C-alpha positions as semicolon CSV with decimal commas, in nm:
position;residue;x (nm);y (nm);z (nm)
1;M;-2,109;18,794;14,976
2;S;-2,149;18,981;15,303
3;T;-1,867;19,099;15,535
4;T;-1,977;18,831;15,779
5;D;-1,937;18,564;15,515
6;V;-1,586;18,688;15,425
7;M;-1,478;18,690;15,795
8;Q;-1,622;18,339;15,847
9;W;-1,422;18,209;15,548
10;F;-1,116;18,392;15,673
11;D;-1,148;18,241;16,022
12;R;-1,195;17,892;15,874
13;A;-0,886;17,935;15,647
14;T;-0,686;18,069;15,942
15;F;-0,780;17,776;16,157
16;A;-0,683;17,528;15,880
17;V;-0,349;17,697;15,821
18;E;-0,279;17,702;16,191
19;Q;-0,323;17,323;16,210
20;V;-0,067;17,270;15,940
21;V;0,183;17,537;16,053
22;G;0,164;17,407;16,409
23;Q;0,321;17,084;16,293
24;I;0,628;17,246;16,136
25;K;0,949;17,178;16,332
26;P;1,217;17,446;16,365
27;D;1,459;17,257;16,139
28;Q;1,200;17,239;15,862
29;F;1,179;17,609;15,774
30;D;1,464;17,585;15,520
31;A;1,306;17,285;15,352
32;P;1,188;17,314;14,989
33;T;0,819;17,335;14,891
34;P;0,628;17,232;14,579
35;C;0,665;17,600;14,482
36;P;1,028;17,625;14,376
37;P;1,241;17,815;14,466
38;W;1,041;17,892;14,786
39;S;1,139;17,734;15,119
40;V;0,884;17,665;15,391
41;H;0,992;17,994;15,548
42;D;0,934;18,179;15,219
43;L;0,592;18,027;15,174
44;L;0,475;18,107;15,524
45;N;0,603;18,463;15,489
46;H;0,399;18,493;15,174
47;L;0,091;18,378;15,366
48;V;0,157;18,621;15,647
49;S;0,206;18,912;15,402
50;G;-0,120;18,810;15,240
51;V;-0,290;18,843;15,580
52;E;-0,128;19,184;15,618
53;M;-0,268;19,280;15,274
54;F;-0,620;19,149;15,369
55;T;-0,605;19,352;15,686
56;A;-0,503;19,665;15,496
57;I;-0,782;19,623;15,251
58;V;-1,046;19,571;15,525
59;T;-0,922;19,859;15,738
60;G;-0,838;20,097;15,454
61;A;-0,472;20,113;15,563
62;P;-0,194;20,139;15,309
63;P;-0,077;19,815;15,155
64;P;0,213;19,639;15,329
65;D;0,551;19,596;15,183
66;R;0,530;19,245;15,054
67;S;0,908;19,221;15,015
68;L;0,962;19,221;15,393
69;D;1,033;18,918;15,597
70;Y;0,744;18,909;15,841
71;L;0,865;18,594;16,015
72;G;1,214;18,697;16,102
73;A;1,493;18,468;16,218
74;D;1,268;18,282;16,464
75;P;0,936;18,206;16,290
76;L;0,789;18,018;16,582
């Protein structure tokens, strides 16, 4: 698989996630998910930290601290 293929898949995935995340209301971030004990906030933070990891791999940067809260108190 070429770098172009990987980036095209990444772009498609990002677009799909954006469509779902864009529908989340502010009062839903504490809601449970099918992945107990994660809340919507926890799950989105996991996705964002995954993007940070992907970026680090592609750029050769050190891996991110996956224990951080990348969304903060105001995820929107």
